[in-house]
DRENGUPA-591692 format. One record per residue (C-alpha): residue number from 1; residue in three letters; chain; y, z, x. Coordinates in steps of 0.001 Angstrom, whole numbers, plus 500000, padded with zeros to 6 digits. Each point is the difference from the previous one (the first is absolute). Layout:
BEGIN
R     i    aa   ch        v        w        u
R   NUM   Ala    A        Y        Z        X
...
***
This chain:
BEGIN
R     i    aa   ch        v        w        u
R     1   Unk    A   691442   309859   649088
R     2   Unk    A   497688   502570   501546
R     3   Unk    A   496229   498809   500911
R     4   Unk    A   497006   502250   499410
R     5   Unk    A   496509   499342   500852
R     6   Unk    A   496835   501264   498294
R     7   Unk    A   497216   501706   502147
R     8   Unk    A   497792   497174   499795
R     9   Unk    A   502786   497514   500979
R    10   Unk    A   500804   501864   502911
R    11   Unk    A   496252   500372   501166
R    12   Unk    A   499499   496139   499666
R    13   Unk    A   503079   499226   501867
R    14   Unk    A   498918   502197   502851
R    15   Unk    A   496675   498139   500141
R    16   Unk    A   501018   496557   500031
R    17   Unk    A   501560   498029   503095
R    18   Unk    A   503449   501420   501176
R    19   Unk    A   501596   496758   499719
R    20   Unk    A   498792   499346   496294
R    21   Unk    A   500985   503689   498921
R    22   Unk    A   503444   499691   501522
R    23   Unk    A   500462   496432   498205
R    24   Unk    A   498965   502025   496651
R    25   Unk    A   502359   502840   500789
R    26   Unk    A   503039   497620   500657
R    27   Unk    A   499183   497842   496959
R    28   Unk    A   499927   503205   498006
R    29   Unk    A   503264   501343   501333
R    30   Unk    A   501579   496398   499386
R    31   Unk    A   498982   500134   496437
R    32   Unk    A   501223   503598   499526
R    33   Unk    A   503484   499010   501058
R    34   Unk    A   500316   497903   496477
R    35   Unk    A   496629   500500   498175
R    36   Unk    A   501044   497841   497135
R    37   Unk    A   501266   497081   501817
R    38   Unk    A   497915   497124   500129
R    39   Unk    A   497774   500287   503096
R    40   Unk    A   497534   497448   501459
R    41   Unk    A   496356   501151   499499
R    42   Unk    A   500759   502641   497335
R    43   Unk    A   498469   500008   496712
R    44   Unk    A   500368   502169   496754
R    45   Unk    A   496625   501608   499186
R    46   Unk    A   498995   498983   496235
R    47   Unk    A   499760   502768   497774
R    48   Unk    A   501826   502669   501836
R    49   Unk    A   503810   500356   500201
R    50   Unk    A   501834   500308   503170
R    51   Unk    A   496760   499361   501932
R    52   Unk    A   499753   497017   502565
R    53   Unk    A   497928   498515   502419
R    54   Unk    A   500845   498774   503682
R    55   Unk    A   498169   497239   501678
R    56   Unk    A   499716   500634   503784
R    57   Unk    A   497430   497418   501547
R    58   Unk    A   496625   501202   498904
R    59   Unk    A   501386   503436   498912
R    60   Unk    A   501440   501187   496593
R    61   Unk    A   502452   502908   499738
R    62   Unk    A   500230   501270   496230
R    63   Unk    A   502944   501993   499539
R    64   Unk    A   502083   501553   497085
R    65   Unk    A   503591   500351   499666
R    66   Unk    A   501595   503174   498340
R    67   Unk    A   503281   498862   498918
R    68   Unk    A   501288   503500   498976
R    69   Unk    A   499648   501940   503339
R    70   Unk    A   500036   496793   502044
R    71   Unk    A   496794   500100   501711
R    72   Unk    A   497734   497118   500992
R    73   Unk    A   496510   501437   500179
R    74   Unk    A   497136   498181   501857
R    75   Unk    A   497089   500505   497917
R    76   Unk    A   497343   497885   501886
R    77   Unk    A   499410   497937   503136
R    78   Unk    A   496965   498131   500012
R    79   Unk    A   498369   496426   501003
R    80   Unk    A   500460   497658   497040
R    81   Unk    A   496633   500037   498574
R    82   Unk    A   499893   503721   499869
R    83   Unk    A   503592   501266   498798
R    84   Unk    A   499332   499346   496284
R    85   Unk    A   496745   501708   499654
***
């Protein structure tokens, strides 16, 4: 499955520590290989279809899966207290 990132997600990944950014990108790529398999630290978002949250330490990644065109779109990357606001 192809992976895309929103502009805000790319901006955030460029600002954080390189090791943490790489860990987040690696986790997203692992999920993209089979997005509907059970993954550790992944939770479905309530009230939204095909929207998920990945927990990566103190950071959260919100992403959506488009089943028709097979794209995993990373919508937001933020610290855990700010990602849902």
